[in-house]
Every structure is written in C-alpha cells, then in structure tokens.
N, C-alpha and C positions, 0 to 999 in steps of 0.2 A: 107220296114223296118217294122217289127212288134214290137211295143213298149208298152207292157202292163204296166199299172200303178196300184199300190196297194193303196187302201184307208186306212186312219188311222183307227184302229180297235176300237177306243174309241168314234167314232161318230156314232150315230144311223142312220140307213137307213130308210127313210120315203118315202112312196109312193108319187111321185112328183105330181100326179094329185088328191091329196086329197083335203084338205080344200082350196077352191078358195079364201076365205077371207084373208088368209095369204099373197097371192100374190097381192091382191087388196091393202092391208095395205102397202106392199112394194112399189107398184106403187105410192101411195099417199105420202109415206115418201120421196121418191126421187123427184117426180114432184112438191110437195108442199114445198120443202126445202127452207129456207130463202135465200140460196146462189144459187138458180136455174139459175140465169143469168150467173154466172161464171162457172156453171157445163155444160151448153149447149155447145155441140161441143167439150167436153173434155172427151175422153174415160176413162182416168185414174181417173178423178173425179167421174164419174158415178160408176165405179167399187168400189171406196173408199166408196161411200155412201151405196152401196149394202152391203159391208162388215160391215159398221157401223151399219146398220139395223140388220144384222144377229147377231152381238155381243150383241145387246141390247135386242133381243128377244130370246125365247127358240129356240134351234137349230133344227128347223123343216124345214129349207130351206138348201138344200145341194148344194154347188157349186164346181167348179174346185178348187177354192181357190188360194191365192197368190203364194204359194210354187210351185204347179204344173204349174200354168200359167207361172211363171218365168222360170221354168225348160224347158217348151216347147218353150218359146221365145228364150232361149239360144240355143236350138237345131236348131231352124230356123236360128238364127244369125250365127251359126257355119257351116251351110250347104253350100256345094259348089254349090248347085243349085240356089244360089241367083244371078248368072250371068244373063246377058241379055237374054240368050237362055234357061234359066231354066224354070221349070214348074211354072205356075202362078195361080193355083187353089188349094184352101184348102177346103176339104169337112168335115163337122161336122154332125154326126148322133146323134140327140137328142139335141135340142136347150135349153130345159128347160126354164130358165128365161132370157137366153141370156148373162149370165156372161162370159162364155168362148168365145162366138162369139164376144163380145166387146173387151175383153182382147187380144185374139189371132188375131182377125180381125184387130185391130189397129196395132199390132206388124207386122203382115203379110204385111200391107200397108206400114208401116214406114221402114221396112227392105228391101222393094223393091221400094224405093223412085224413082219416075220418070217413073215407069213401071205400066201398067194396070194389076191389080190383082183382083181376085174374091174369096170371102169366102162364100160358099154355106152352109147353115145350114138347116137341115131337122127336122121337128117337126110334129108328128102325131096329137097332140092336138091343135085344133084351138085356144083355150083359151091361152095356153102357147105360141103359136106362136105370138099371139097378144101382150102378155107381152114382149116377145123378141123384136118384131118390135118396140114397144114403146121405149124401152131402146136403141135400135140401132139408131133410129132417133134422140133421145136426145143426143147420143154420137157423132153425126155427121158422121156416118159410112154407110149411106144408099147407097153410091156409091160403097162400097166395100162388105158389108155384105148383102146377099140376103136370106131372110127367105122363105122357101117353106113348105107349109102345106100339110099333108097327108103322106101316106107310102113313105119312102125314096126311095124304089125301083121304084115306079111310078114317083117320081120327077126326079130321075136320068135318067130314060128312056126318059122322056119328054125333059130334058136338052140336052141329046145326040141328039134327033131328031131335036131340034131347033138349033143345032150347037154351043151351049154354053158350052158343055163339049166335048172335043176332045181327041183322043188317045194320051196317054203320057202327058196329060196336068196337071195331079194331082200330086202335090208335097207332100201334107200332108193329112192324114185322121185322124179324131178323132172319135172313136166309144165310145159313152157315152149314149146309149139308152137301149132298152131291150136286155139283154144278149143273149137270144135265136136268136136274129137277127144279132149278130156280124159276124158269119161265112157266112150266106147267103148274107148279104149286102157287105161284103168284097169280096166274090166270084163273085158277080155281077160286081164289079169294075175290078176284074181280067178278067172276061169274055169279058168285053167291052174294055179291053186294056187301061183303064184310067191311070193306073200306069206306071212307067218306072223305070229303074235301079236307085236306090238311093232314091226312094219314101219312105216316112216315114208313118207308120201306128201306131197310138197311141190308146190304149184301156184302159179305166178307170175301176177301181173296179174289176180287174181281179182276185186278190187273196182274196179280201174281198169286198162284199159278195161272189164273186167268179164267174168265167166263165171257168170251167175246160175243157169243150169241145173246146172252142176257144183257150185256152192256149196250149192244146195238138195239135191243128191244126197248129199253127204258129211254135211251137217247132219242129214239124215234118219236117219243112223246105221246104215244097213244096206248091207253089201256084197252087192248083189243076186245076183251070179254066183258068190259064194264057196261052194264045196262044204263048206267047214269051218264055215260059219255065222258068219264074221267080221263085225264091224261097225265103224263109225267113231265115235270119241269126239272131239268138237270142243271147242276152247277158244280164247280170245284170248291172243295173246302180244305183249307190248310195243306198239310204235306202228305196225308195218308188217305184222304177220301175224295171221291167224286160224289156229288149229291144232287138230289132233285126233290121237288115237292109236288104232291098230287093236287 
C-alpha cells in the first residue's frame, strides 16, 4: 500500500541536521524534567513532553505530530494483518529525533500484544540516531524499536543477511527521509521481497514540500522491482493524505 501524506503548508520546513543546540536543548528539557521518574517507561509521556517543548519554542523542530501519528495508529489497528500470522516488522526511513519511532513503535507493540514485533528505524546522521536512541530508551521501547545508523540500504542489506528481515515480514513502511531516496529505498524492499499483499507504505511530505517523482511512481500502480508482481492501489484519505494499497 502506498500512502503518501501531505504536510500542513503553514509550517516551515527546516533542515533537520541544522543547529545541534536545539536538539541538545530538547534532550535536556525532557531528561531533566521534574516528572522524569513518571515519564520513564511511558512512551505517551515522552511524546507529550516533546510536543510541549516544541510549542514553547520557535517551530524549528518538525515531527510527525499527533494527528498523523493517530491516523497511522488507526490504520494499524484496522488492518487485518494483526492476526498471529501477519507481518511483524515496521520499517521507518528517517528517525530524526525519534518521535514517530516512539509513537508508532509503542502502537505497533501494543496492537500486537503477546507477539514479538520489531520496529526498525534508519538514520544516516549519528547525532540524530543518538537523540532517537536516548528517547527510545527513556520510553522503554528498546526491545521493540531498533535504531540503525548509516544509509538505510546498507542497514537493510545487513539485516537481511543476518536473518532479521525475511521475505514478506514487513507490514508497514514509513518513508520520511530524503525525498530522492523514496523510490530507491522502496524498490530495494520490493526487490528483496520484504513486502507482501496488504503491506502499507506511508510517505510523508509528498505534496508539500513535495516528492512528485515518488507520487508518480506509486500512482502508476506497478511495483517495478517486485518479483511477486505486486502493484500499488492509490486513493485519497481525509484531508492530509493520499493513500494506496499493495
């Protein structure tokens, strides 16, 4: 399933690897918070504090946000693949500060209660990966959310070689990194047969700031590298997304 999402046009897009001071300030705000003892091990509380920090500061840190997180969580909850034989892996391309990894990783775990699931998040920046790892640990999600540093294609190849990523094991993909990598990284997943019928691919910021090549690719309806001959079915959802199903 290809499921592009549109970012609100009134929010400025800021380079995520800009001023490291802003991320250090965020880390201190969360980890030195007076209620840290009640926050530890509570993903929702960690997310709430990150949201609180962002509302108090100039909007220089962009996250998936509560609305998109809730929408994706609802998609997961409604999916038929939550049966015992359904896919148990969620891939995220672009960890940034770990907001979506915590929000969606917790949902992925909770909605598959009693089953072993994995949320792999890929981040090319060692600094941002460290920020993500810090928040993932604080949220108590280390057993579910696994942060991998470096090019996503290399991380995926390694996970496949190690047997941690198997054919048809991926239920969800979130593309939220460099737009020029959307198609190549999705096609790698196609080529390695990681997806299966009913898998969901979500792509953020498709219409603004825009990823026209990716949008054209999924709207064409053909998963070009798929050995299984899969294709993408697209449709519009609500006011922020355009979606499709594999």
